[in-house]
N, C-alpha and C positions, 0 to 999 in steps of 0.2 A: 111380246114386242121384240122386234129385231134389234140388232146392235150395229150402229154405225157411229164411230167416234174418230176424231182426228186430233192429233197433237203434234206440236213441234217438240222434238226431244234433242237436246244438246248432248254430244258425246255418246250417242246411243249405239251406233254401229261402228265398231272398231275405232272409236274416238271421233267419228264424224257425226255431224248434226244431220238429222233426218226429219221427214214428215212421216208419221205413222198413221195409216188409215186402218183402223181395227174394225172388223166386221164379223158377224156370224154368217152362216149360209144364207139366211133370208136377207140380211143386210147386203150381201154381195149382189143378189138379184135386184134389189131396190136401187142400189147405187149404179149398177151397170145399166139398168133401164133408163135412168135419168141421163147418164152420159151418152148412151146410144141415141136418145132423143136429141141431145145437143149436137152430136155428130151429124145427124140427118137434117136438122133445122137451123143450126147455128147457135141456139141458146136453149137452156132448160133450167128447171128449178126443182130442188128436192128439199122438203122440210122434214126433219127427223129429230125427235126428242128436243125440240126447242132450238135447233141449229138449222139455218137455211144455207143450203149449198146452191150457189149460182154457177152455171156452166156456160162459158162463152168460147166459141171456136174463133180463133184469131190467128192470122198468119204469123209464123215465127214465134209463137208464144209457148211458154213452158213454165207458168207461174201459178202459185197458190197464195192467195192473200188470206191469212188466218186472223180471225177475231173470235172471241168466245162464242158468239151466237150467229156468226155469218162467215161463210167460207166462199171465196170467189175463185173459181178455177178458170184460168185463161190458158187454153191449150190450142196448139195448131192441130190440123186434121190428122196428121200422122201420129202425133203423141196421143190424141184421143183414141185413135184406132189401136195403138199399142196397149193402152190401159184397158180398153174393152177386151182385147184378146187375152191379156193377163188375167182379167176377172173371169173370163170364160174358163181358163185353166184352173182357177180357184174353185169355180162351180163344179167342174168335172172331176176334180181331184178326189182321191180316196177320202174316206170318212175319218180323217185325222187332220189336226191343225197343219196349215201350210201358208206359204207367203210367196210373193213375187217382188222383185226390185224393179223400179223404173229409175234409170240413171239419167244424168244430163238434164235434170230439171234446173231451172234458173233461180227461182226464189220460192220460199225462204231458205231452202236447202237443195243440194244437188241430187239427193236420193229421196225417193218416195217409196215407202214400203207398204205394199198392199197385203194385209194379213187377214186370213180367215181362221177363226176359232183359236187364235193365239191372243193373249193379253186381254181377253174379253172380261176376265174377272179382276183386272187391274185397272184402277182409275188413276191415271197420271194427273198430277196437278197441272193446271193451265200454265203454260210458259209462253210469253209473248216473243215471237221471233225478233231478232235484232233488225 
C-alpha cells in the first residue's frame, strides 16, 4: 500500500508552522493524478487509508482544511499547476528522499511541504490547526 499522510506541524520548519504532505513514490503518483483531475475538471476526490482528500479549483484560493479523516484542498488554477509540477519533480527525482516547498499558502499555514520518501516511518500525532 502506498503512503499519503498529511499533518499540521507547529514550529516544524525553522520555527514556522507547516502542512507536511508525506508520500512514497506510489503516493506521489496517486496524489498527483487526483490533483491533475481537479485541475482539468474543477473537482476531484481521493480516498486513501481512511482519509478523503477533496480537491476544488477556485479563483484566488490557496487553502487546506484539515480534519483527521477529511482534507479539503481549495486551490486556484495556478497553485494547482505549481503543485502538479512540484510533484512531477518528486516523481522524476533520483532514488533518494526529496521534498519541495509551496510557499504563500493561506491556511492553515503559509508553507506546504511536499515530501517523497522522507518521514514515511514517522507517525506524527494529529494536531488540529488553530
